[in-house]
VOLODREN-388029 format. One record per atom (N, C-alpha, C, O, CB): atom name; x, y, z. Coordinates in pm, whole numbers, padded with zeros to 5 digits. Each point is the difference from the previous one (the first is absolute). Glycine has a CB too. Layout:
residues N
   at     east    north       up
   CA        X        Y        Z
...
***
This chain:
residues 118
   at     east    north       up
    N   -06330    07500   -12748
   CA   -00079    00090   -00054
    C   -00166   -00063   -00001
    O   -00009   -00111   -00052
   CB    00241    00207   -00095
    N   -00333   -00049    00188
   CA   -00116   -00059    00002
    C   -00062    00068   -00079
    O    00029    00110   -00047
   CB   -00026   -00195    00237
    N   -00158   -00030   -00219
   CA   -00063    00109   -00132
    C   -00143   -00001    00059
    O   -00030   -00106    00053
   CB    00178    00039   -00310
    N   -00235    00159    00257
   CA   -00126    00012   -00004
    C   -00064   -00015   -00111
    O    00025    00087   -00083
   CB    00010    00022    00237
    N   -00123   -00203   -00191
   CA   -00068   -00003   -00139
    C   -00160    00070    00066
    O   -00080   -00012    00092
   CB    00233   -00254   -00241
    N   -00131    00325    00051
   CA   -00182    00097    00023
    C   -00064   -00038   -00141
    O    00051    00011   -00111
   CB    00017    00260    00266
    N   -00218   -00329   -00109
   CA   -00104    00041   -00114
    C   -00037   -00114   -00113
    O    00043   -00113    00019
   CB    00058    00355    00012
    N   -00166   -00219   -00125
   CA   -00034   -00116   -00089
    C    00116   -00048   -00098
    O    00048   -00110   -00027
   CB   -00288    00198    00040
    N    00281    00126   -00078
   CA    00126   -00026   -00035
    C    00122   -00033    00095
    O    00070    00101    00007
   CB   -00166    00028   -00167
    N    00124   -00185    00201
   CA    00113   -00062    00095
    C    00116    00105   -00004
    O    00115   -00037   -00026
   CB   -00173   -00227   -00024
    N    00029    00395    00074
   CA    00114    00125    00032
    C    00066   -00061    00097
    O   -00051   -00047    00102
   CB   -00069    00265   -00145
    N    00255   -00219    00007
   CA    00144   -00041    00107
    C    00028    00114    00063
    O    00021    00090   -00081
   CB    00104   -00253   -00057
    N   -00115    00202    00271
   CA    00062    00078    00031
    C    00114   -00039    00106
    O   -00036   -00077    00089
   CB   -00160    00199   -00169
    N    00325   -00079    00082
   CA    00101   -00085    00085
    C    00040    00113    00109
    O    00025    00116   -00034
   CB    00080   -00294   -00171
    N   -00102    00143    00316
   CA    00055    00026    00130
    C    00072   -00067    00082
    O   -00018   -00121    00013
   CB   -00125    00211   -00033
    N    00220   -00033    00078
   CA    00108   -00081    00128
    C   -00090   -00091    00009
    O   -00115    00019   -00039
   CB    00251    00149    00198
    N   -00092   -00287   -00103
   CA   -00088   -00115    00070
    C   -00054    00072    00129
    O   -00122    00012    00017
   CB    00272   -00233   -00103
    N   -00061    00268    00176
   CA   -00010    00084    00126
    C   -00123    00110    00003
    O   -00075    00037    00090
   CB    00339   -00069   -00079
    N   -00253    00061   -00125
   CA   -00141    00102   -00047
    C   -00116   -00027   -00042
    O   -00107    00051    00033
   CB    00239    00051   -00087
    N   -00113   -00181   -00019
   CA   -00147   -00122   -00049
    C   -00035   -00078    00080
    O   -00102   -00064   -00027
   CB    00152    00035   -00166
    N    00016    00006    00316
   CA   -00059   -00080    00118
    C   -00081    00106    00105
    O   -00099   -00020    00070
   CB    00312   -00170   -00089
    N   -00155    00277    00007
   CA   -00095    00169    00094
    C   -00145    00025   -00096
    O   -00112    00001    00051
   CB    00388    00189    00021
    N   -00251   -00173   -00212
   CA   -00090    00054   -00088
    C   -00103   -00134    00010
    O   -00115    00025    00036
   CB    00288    00156   -00203
    N   -00138   -00319    00136
   CA   -00112   -00076    00034
    C   -00087    00004    00127
    O   -00123   -00008   -00007
   CB    00252   -00107   -00127
    N   -00052    00131    00271
   CA   -00080    00011    00121
    C   -00077    00118   -00027
    O   -00120   -00004    00026
   CB    00279   -00103    00133
    N   -00104    00216   -00210
   CA   -00097    00085    00024
    C   -00091    00048   -00107
    O   -00077    00094    00019
   CB    00221   -00046    00142
    N   -00134   -00123   -00290
   CA   -00052   -00002   -00102
    C   -00146   -00055    00017
    O   -00099    00055   -00049
   CB    00327   -00063   -00049
    N   -00227   -00163    00208
   CA   -00092   -00053    00049
    C   -00113    00062    00069
    O   -00121    00007   -00017
   CB    00281   -00138    00006
    N   -00063    00179    00104
   CA   -00083    00121    00120
    C   -00111    00085   -00089
    O   -00122   -00002    00010
   CB    00368    00061    00158
    N   -00157    00020   -00263
   CA   -00127    00099   -00069
    C   -00109   -00075   -00093
    O   -00102    00059   -00036
   CB    00282    00137    00023
    N   -00154   -00317   -00020
   CA   -00099   -00057   -00094
    C   -00071   -00054    00094
    O   -00113   -00021   -00045
   CB    00226   -00022   -00160
    N   -00104    00009    00320
   CA   -00095   -00064    00096
    C   -00114    00123    00073
    O   -00092   -00017    00081
   CB    00309   -00187   -00028
    N   -00169    00320   -00115
   CA   -00058    00100    00050
    C   -00129    00018   -00082
    O   -00093    00073    00035
   CB    00311    00021    00049
    N   -00215   -00178   -00209
   CA   -00076    00026   -00135
    C   -00002    00148   -00064
    O   -00111    00000   -00054
   CB   -00036   -00188    00140
    N    00187    00277   -00103
   CA    00046    00143   -00049
    C    00100   -00015   -00104
    O    00105   -00040    00051
   CB   -00142    00146    00169
    N    00047   -00090   -00347
   CA    00088    00046   -00086
    C    00115    00067    00055
    O   -00021    00054    00108
   CB   -00154   -00045   -00246
    N    00303    00002    00084
   CA    00113    00072    00046
    C    00122    00010   -00098
    O    00030   -00106   -00056
   CB   -00110    00035    00279
    N    00143    00162   -00246
   CA    00110    00010   -00097
    C    00103   -00059    00066
    O    00005    00023    00121
   CB   -00072    00175   -00234
    N    00146   -00265    00067
   CA    00150   -00065    00043
    C    00098    00109   -00073
    O   -00024    00015   -00120
   CB   -00042   -00310    00125
    N    00160    00363    00042
   CA    00083    00120   -00109
    C    00122   -00109    00106
    O    00003   -00076    00097
   CB   -00148    00442   -00185
    N    00226   -00305   -00015
   CA    00166   -00037    00018
    C    00094    00053   -00098
    O   -00042    00002   -00115
   CB   -00025   -00210    00205
    N    00193    00254   -00069
   CA    00123    00062   -00094
    C    00087   -00074   -00052
    O    00009   -00117    00037
   CB   -00014    00276    00075
    N    00060   -00126   -00177
   CA    00113   -00086   -00105
    C    00097    00077   -00036
    O   -00024    00119    00025
   CB   -00127   -00250   -00128
    N    00259    00109    00050
   CA    00083    00086   -00056
    C    00015   -00084   -00156
    O    00001   -00123   -00011
   CB    00129    00231    00267
    N   -00122   -00031   -00346
   CA   -00005   -00020   -00142
    C    00089    00074   -00076
    O   -00024    00112   -00045
   CB   -00187   -00161    00074
    N    00344   -00032   -00048
   CA    00075    00071   -00092
    C    00054    00140    00071
    O    00033    00104   -00057
   CB   -00179   -00219   -00142
    N    00145    00083    00353
   CA    00048    00130    00077
    C   -00095    00107    00028
    O    00016    00100    00071
   CB    00184   -00141   -00172
    N   -00316   -00001    00024
   CA   -00119    00094    00068
    C   -00103   -00059    00069
    O   -00022   -00116   -00036
   CB    00053    00253   -00127
    N   -00132   -00075    00289
   CA   -00059   -00069    00109
    C   -00104    00019   -00109
    O   -00003    00097   -00076
   CB    00097   -00063    00354
    N   -00177   -00136   -00279
   CA   -00135   -00040   -00051
    C   -00124   -00044    00103
    O    00032   -00095    00071
   CB    00120    00020   -00264
    N   -00303    00131    00219
   CA   -00068   -00020    00075
    C   -00080   -00106   -00063
    O   -00034    00022   -00116
   CB    00065    00189    00222
    N   -00075   -00344   -00040
   CA   -00109   -00069   -00065
    C   -00104   -00017    00125
    O    00013    00029    00118
   CB    00141   -00162   -00317
    N   -00254    00081    00133
   CA   -00159   -00033    00060
    C   -00078   -00076   -00085
    O   -00005   -00001   -00123
   CB   -00009    00206    00234
    N   -00046   -00269   -00025
   CA   -00122   -00113    00008
    C   -00050   -00024    00064
    O    00039   -00032    00113
   CB    00010   -00038   -00191
    N   -00206    00076    00023
   CA   -00145    00008    00105
    C   -00008   -00102    00028
    O   -00026   -00083   -00087
   CB   -00108    00227    00017
    N    00154   -00181    00208
   CA   -00050   -00127    00041
    C   -00131   -00057    00081
    O   -00009   -00004    00123
   CB    00229    00029   -00144
    N   -00328   -00073   -00081
   CA   -00112   -00019    00055
    C   -00014   -00129    00104
    O    00077   -00096    00005
   CB   -00149    00219   -00217
    N   -00050   -00096    00297
   CA    00010   -00134    00108
    C   -00046   -00150   -00094
    O   -00042   -00100    00059
   CB   -00049    00278    00192
    N    00102   -00174   -00362
   CA   -00051   -00152   -00066
    C    00118    00002   -00080
    O   -00005   -00085   -00089
   CB   -00278    00065    00070
    N    00392    00090    00019
   CA    00113   -00040   -00074
    C    00110   -00119    00021
    O    00044   -00022    00113
   CB   -00094    00244   -00134
    N    00086   -00282   -00066
   CA    00084   -00114   -00003
    C    00151    00057   -00033
    O    00043    00053   -00103
   CB   -00250   -00219    00024
    N    00273    00136    00206
   CA    00126    00022    00031
    C    00068   -00114    00020
    O   -00066   -00081    00065
   CB    00010    00273    00015
    N    00195   -00241   -00122
   CA    00075   -00058    00000
    C    00117    00041    00051
    O    00031    00111   -00044
   CB   -00152   -00184   -00091
    N    00201    00024    00214
   CA    00121    00030    00076
    C    00128   -00107   -00018
    O   -00007   -00092    00081
   CB   -00166    00205    00088
    N    00260   -00118   -00236
   CA    00142   -00050   -00044
    C    00119    00030    00096
    O    00053    00110   -00014
   CB   -00136   -00074   -00218
    N    00135   -00129    00337
   CA    00095    00035    00050
    C    00158   -00069   -00052
    O    00022   -00114   -00041
   CB   -00221    00166    00221
    N    00275    00041   -00163
   CA    00135   -00078   -00040
    C    00045   -00100    00099
    O    00008   -00120   -00025
   CB    00068    00319   -00093
    N   -00039   -00130    00261
   CA    00000   -00017    00118
    C   -00102   -00016    00098
    O    00015    00080    00093
   CB    00140    00005   -00166
    N   -00261   -00165    00084
   CA   -00093   -00041    00098
    C    00045    00015    00158
    O   -00034   -00078    00088
   CB   -00042   -00080   -00279
    N    00116    00216    00200
   CA    00039    00029    00164
    C   -00027    00143    00054
    O    00090    00077   -00035
   CB    00102   -00242    00009
    N   -00262    00209    00082
   CA    00056    00110    00077
    C   -00007   -00005    00131
    O   -00080   -00060    00071
   CB    00036    00176   -00231
    N    00159   -00030    00196
   CA    00046   -00015    00148
    C   -00066    00045    00088
    O   -00008   -00073    00099
   CB    00183    00076   -00157
    N   -00259    00146    00066
   CA   -00098    00045    00079
    C   -00053    00130   -00104
    O    00045    00062   -00096
   CB    00069   -00153    00362
    N   -00238    00092   -00182
   CA   -00073    00111   -00054
    C   -00006    00103    00073
    O   -00032    00006    00118
   CB   -00080   -00134   -00222
    N    00160    00260   -00007
   CA   -00022    00155    00099
    C   -00131    00074   -00011
    O   -00059    00061   -00089
   CB    00302   -00010    00053
    N   -00267   -00082    00172
   CA   -00131    00084    00038
    C   -00028    00147   -00067
    O   -00107    00035   -00050
   CB    00143   -00157    00273
    N    00080    00199   -00212
   CA    00005    00131   -00035
    C   -00010    00011   -00155
    O   -00066    00093   -00045
   CB    00201   -00042    00257
    N   -00073   -00140   -00299
   CA   -00027   -00011   -00139
    C   -00173   -00054   -00007
    O   -00077    00081   -00050
   CB    00372   -00143   -00016
    N   -00340   -00042    00106
   CA   -00144    00021   -00014
    C   -00052    00078    00020
    O   -00058    00056   -00093
   CB    00046   -00185    00113
    N    00004    00178    00106
   CA   -00050    00134    00019
    C   -00040    00117   -00086
    O   -00108    00054   -00022
   CB    00223   -00128    00167
    N    00019    00096   -00190
   CA    00000    00126   -00184
    C   -00021   -00090   -00113
    O    00000    00063   -00105
   CB    00211    00125    00160
    N   -00231   -00339   -00072
   CA   -00068    00003   -00108
    C   -00152   -00030    00046
    O   -00075   -00026   -00094
   CB    00288   -00039   -00053
    N   -00259    00064    00251
   CA   -00151   -00009    00030
    C   -00013    00120    00039
    O   -00088   -00014    00085
   CB    00045   -00207   -00022
    N    00074    00348   -00066
   CA   -00047    00119    00021
    C    00009    00080   -00125
    O    00105    00049   -00042
   CB   -00049   -00071    00274
    N   -00184    00032   -00294
   CA    00072    00087   -00138
    C    00015    00122    00020
    O   -00077    00062    00073
   CB   -00014   -00180   -00225
    N    00205    00181    00085
   CA    00047    00141   -00026
    C   -00089    00072   -00049
    O   -00028    00107    00053
   CB    00221   -00165   -00085
    N   -00249    00019   -00068
   CA   -00079    00113   -00067
    C   -00160   -00117   -00054
    O   -00014   -00098   -00073
   CB    00297    00305   -00040
    N   -00362   -00136    00188
   CA   -00147   -00082   -00060
    C    00036   -00170    00043
    O    00050   -00045    00103
   CB   -00110    00237   -00366
    N    00024   -00248    00164
   CA    00001   -00197    00030
    C    00129   -00038   -00066
    O    00031   -00117   -00025
   CB   -00312    00042   -00006
    N    00360    00185    00003
   CA    00147   -00110   -00065
    C    00076   -00041    00092
    O    00027    00069    00098
   CB    00012    00040   -00290
    N    00023   -00267    00166
   CA    00068   -00034    00082
    C    00175    00016   -00074
    O    00016   -00056   -00108
   CB   -00254   -00101    00227
    N    00333    00217   -00070
   CA    00098    00062   -00042
    C    00126   -00097    00057
    O    00034    00001    00119
   CB   -00169    00247   -00129
    N    00200   -00331   -00093
   CA    00125   -00081    00033
    C    00081    00075   -00003
    O    00026    00058   -00106
   CB   -00066   -00238    00037
    N    00111    00208    00195
   CA    00138    00075    00024
    C    00090   -00063    00096
    O   -00030   -00073    00094
   CB   -00081    00277   -00139
    N    00213   -00169    00012
   CA    00127   -00083    00092
    C   -00021   -00009    00113
    O   -00057    00086    00067
   CB    00212   -00025   -00174
    N   -00096   -00202    00162
   CA   -00041   -00049    00157
    C    00054    00087    00110
    O    00120    00025   -00006
   CB   -00115   -00262   -00070
    N   -00073    00284    00170
   CA    00082    00113    00088
    C    00024   -00104    00079
    O   -00059   -00108    00002
   CB   -00037    00357   -00009
    N    00206   -00207    00088
   CA    00079   -00064    00137
    C   -00105   -00028    00138
    O   -00057    00100    00044
   CB    00293    00053   -00126
    N   -00253   -00245    00131
   CA   -00068   -00014    00102
    C    00000   -00187    00068
    O   -00005   -00104   -00067
   CB   -00140    00359   -00054
    N    00152   -00239    00262
   CA    00029   -00155   -00008
    C   -00135   -00070   -00070
    O   -00098    00069   -00026
   CB    00263   -00067    00262
    N   -00160   -00157   -00265
   CA   -00102   -00079   -00042
    C   -00095    00001    00110
    O    00027    00026    00118
   CB    00111   -00161   -00266
    N   -00275    00099    00089
   CA   -00106   -00077    00064
    C    00003   -00121    00012
    O   -00030   -00054    00106
   CB   -00075    00188   -00163
    N    00137   -00193   -00039
   CA   -00007   -00163    00019
    C    00141   -00044   -00040
    O    00090    00060   -00059
   CB   -00354   -00097   -00004
    N    00255   -00095    00117
   CA    00119   -00098   -00065
    C    00125    00025    00022
    O    00076   -00087   -00043
   CB   -00197    00055   -00117
    N    00199    00174    00242
   CA    00127   -00015    00026
    C    00087   -00056   -00121
    O   -00006    00029   -00120
   CB   -00075   -00053    00356
    N    00156   -00057   -00174
   CA    00095   -00074   -00148
    C   -00043   -00122   -00042
    O    00072   -00070   -00072
   CB    00136    00156    00139
    N   -00349   -00131   -00020
   CA   -00029   -00102   -00034
    C   -00059    00012   -00143
    O   -00090    00084   -00008
   CB    00077   -00148    00247
    N    00047   -00009   -00364
   CA   -00104    00046   -00122
    C   -00115   -00061    00010
    O   -00030   -00106    00055
   CB    00188    00137   -00208
    N   -00240    00068    00076
   CA   -00142   -00087   -00014
    C   -00034   -00016   -00116
    O   -00002    00103   -00067
   CB   -00084   -00035    00242
    N    00047   -00202   -00244
   CA   -00025   -00017   -00104
    C   -00141    00088   -00113
    O   -00122   -00017    00010
   CB    00261   -00198    00132
    N   -00082    00284   -00216
   CA   -00095    00042   -00118
    C   -00014   -00058   -00069
    O    00098   -00027   -00070
   CB   -00074    00170    00073
    N   -00198   -00227   -00045
   CA   -00006   -00095   -00077
    C    00012    00082   -00149
    O   -00035    00116   -00020
   CB   -00107   -00286    00203
    N    00211    00064   -00297
   CA    00009    00051   -00126
    C   -00129   -00019   -00093
    O   -00077   -00096    00002
   CB    00321    00054    00034
    N   -00250    00162   -00122
   CA   -00119   -00024   -00078
    C   -00152    00065    00081
    O   -00107    00011   -00059
   CB    00255   -00249   -00043
    N   -00123    00278    00254
   CA   -00118    00010    00026
    C   -00110    00090   -00047
    O    00043    00107   -00043
   CB    00076   -00191    00187
    N   -00205    00073   -00147
   CA   -00122    00056   -00075
    C   -00113    00078    00147
    O   -00063   -00056    00089
   CB    00087   -00186   -00339
    N   -00006    00382    00218
   CA   -00108    00057    00094
    C   -00152    00035   -00066
    O   -00029    00047   -00110
   CB    00243    00057    00237
    N   -00287   -00141   -00030
   CA   -00150    00027   -00083
    C   -00083    00072    00104
    O   -00115    00036   -00026
   CB    00107   -00262   -00133
***
Protein backbone atom coordinates (compact mmCIF):
# COMPACT_ATOMS: atom_id res chain seq x y z
CA UNK A 1 0.00 0.00 0.00
CA UNK A 2 1.42 3.36 -1.02
CA UNK A 3 0.87 6.70 0.67
CA UNK A 4 0.36 10.20 -0.70
CA UNK A 5 1.43 12.74 1.93
CA UNK A 6 -0.25 16.07 1.30
CA UNK A 7 0.33 19.61 2.53
CA UNK A 8 2.03 21.22 5.50
CA UNK A 9 -0.08 19.21 7.96
CA UNK A 10 1.19 16.00 6.28
CA UNK A 11 -2.19 14.36 5.65
CA UNK A 12 -1.63 10.69 4.74
CA UNK A 13 -3.80 9.19 1.99
CA UNK A 14 -3.42 5.48 1.22
CA UNK A 15 -3.67 4.01 -2.28
CA UNK A 16 -2.54 0.73 -3.78
CA UNK A 17 0.97 1.22 -5.19
CA UNK A 18 -0.16 0.86 -8.80
CA UNK A 19 -2.96 3.39 -8.32
CA UNK A 20 -0.61 5.80 -6.56
CA UNK A 21 1.93 5.55 -9.39
CA UNK A 22 -0.71 6.57 -11.95
CA UNK A 23 -2.05 9.31 -9.67
CA UNK A 24 1.51 10.64 -9.31
CA UNK A 25 1.96 10.93 -13.09
CA UNK A 26 -1.45 12.57 -13.57
CA UNK A 27 -1.08 14.98 -10.62
CA UNK A 28 2.28 16.18 -11.85
CA UNK A 29 0.83 16.83 -15.32
CA UNK A 30 -2.09 18.79 -13.83
CA UNK A 31 0.18 20.79 -11.49
CA UNK A 32 2.35 21.79 -14.45
CA UNK A 33 -0.73 23.45 -16.00
CA UNK A 34 -0.62 25.93 -13.12
CA UNK A 35 -4.28 25.68 -12.06
CA UNK A 36 -5.73 24.23 -8.85
CA UNK A 37 -7.85 21.08 -9.02
CA UNK A 38 -9.68 18.75 -6.67
CA UNK A 39 -8.37 15.21 -6.28
CA UNK A 40 -11.30 12.97 -5.33
CA UNK A 41 -11.54 9.29 -4.40
CA UNK A 42 -13.80 6.83 -2.57
CA UNK A 43 -13.11 4.43 0.27
CA UNK A 44 -15.08 1.91 2.29
CA UNK A 45 -15.25 2.64 6.01
CA UNK A 46 -17.24 0.25 8.16
CA UNK A 47 -18.85 -1.14 4.96
CA UNK A 48 -20.05 2.33 4.00
CA UNK A 49 -18.72 4.13 0.90
CA UNK A 50 -17.14 7.50 1.66
CA UNK A 51 -16.10 10.25 -0.72
CA UNK A 52 -12.94 12.26 -0.08
CA UNK A 53 -11.40 15.30 -1.76
CA UNK A 54 -8.41 17.58 -1.40
CA UNK A 55 -7.70 20.81 -3.27
CA UNK A 56 -4.31 20.60 -4.96
CA UNK A 57 -2.69 23.97 -5.67
CA UNK A 58 0.09 24.25 -8.28
CA UNK A 59 2.63 24.89 -5.50
CA UNK A 60 1.40 22.10 -3.19
CA UNK A 61 3.98 19.91 -1.51
CA UNK A 62 3.24 16.26 -2.21
CA UNK A 63 5.26 13.25 -1.12
CA UNK A 64 4.76 9.76 -2.51
CA UNK A 65 5.82 6.61 -0.65
CA UNK A 66 5.58 3.17 -2.21
CA UNK A 67 5.79 -0.25 -0.55
CA UNK A 68 6.86 -1.81 -3.86
CA UNK A 69 8.70 0.76 -6.00
CA UNK A 70 8.20 -1.03 -9.33
CA UNK A 71 5.55 -0.30 -11.93
CA UNK A 72 5.20 -3.03 -14.54
CA UNK A 73 3.53 -0.80 -17.13
CA UNK A 74 1.63 2.46 -17.43
CA UNK A 75 -2.02 2.21 -18.50
CA UNK A 76 -2.65 4.97 -21.08
CA UNK A 77 -6.45 4.74 -20.75
CA UNK A 78 -6.28 5.12 -16.98
CA UNK A 79 -4.05 8.21 -17.29
CA UNK A 80 -6.45 9.68 -19.85
CA UNK A 81 -9.35 9.14 -17.43
CA UNK A 82 -7.41 10.77 -14.59
CA UNK A 83 -6.44 13.74 -16.76
CA UNK A 84 -9.90 14.27 -18.30
CA UNK A 85 -12.10 15.82 -15.61
CA UNK A 86 -15.59 14.35 -15.44
CA UNK A 87 -16.88 17.40 -13.57
CA UNK A 88 -15.15 20.76 -13.76
CA UNK A 89 -11.55 20.49 -12.66
CA UNK A 90 -11.84 17.36 -10.53
CA UNK A 91 -9.38 14.51 -10.93
CA UNK A 92 -11.36 11.41 -9.97
CA UNK A 93 -9.43 8.33 -8.87
CA UNK A 94 -11.35 5.28 -10.05
CA UNK A 95 -10.57 1.62 -10.64
CA UNK A 96 -8.09 0.80 -13.38
CA UNK A 97 -9.72 0.12 -16.75
CA UNK A 98 -8.43 -2.80 -18.81
CA UNK A 99 -6.18 -1.87 -21.71
CA UNK A 100 -2.86 -2.89 -23.21
CA UNK A 101 -0.08 -0.99 -21.42
CA UNK A 102 1.57 2.05 -22.96
CA UNK A 103 5.04 1.58 -21.54
CA UNK A 104 7.19 -1.09 -20.02
CA UNK A 105 5.61 -4.39 -20.99
CA UNK A 106 6.84 -6.91 -18.44
CA UNK A 107 9.86 -4.83 -17.48
CA UNK A 108 9.47 -3.07 -14.11
CA UNK A 109 10.05 0.67 -14.02
CA UNK A 110 11.50 2.19 -10.84
CA UNK A 111 9.34 4.63 -8.90
CA UNK A 112 11.47 6.90 -6.71
CA UNK A 113 10.62 6.50 -3.05
CA UNK A 114 9.48 9.68 -1.37
CA UNK A 115 9.35 11.53 -4.70
CA UNK A 116 8.23 15.13 -4.30
CA UNK A 117 6.26 16.89 -7.01
CA UNK A 118 6.79 20.62 -7.14
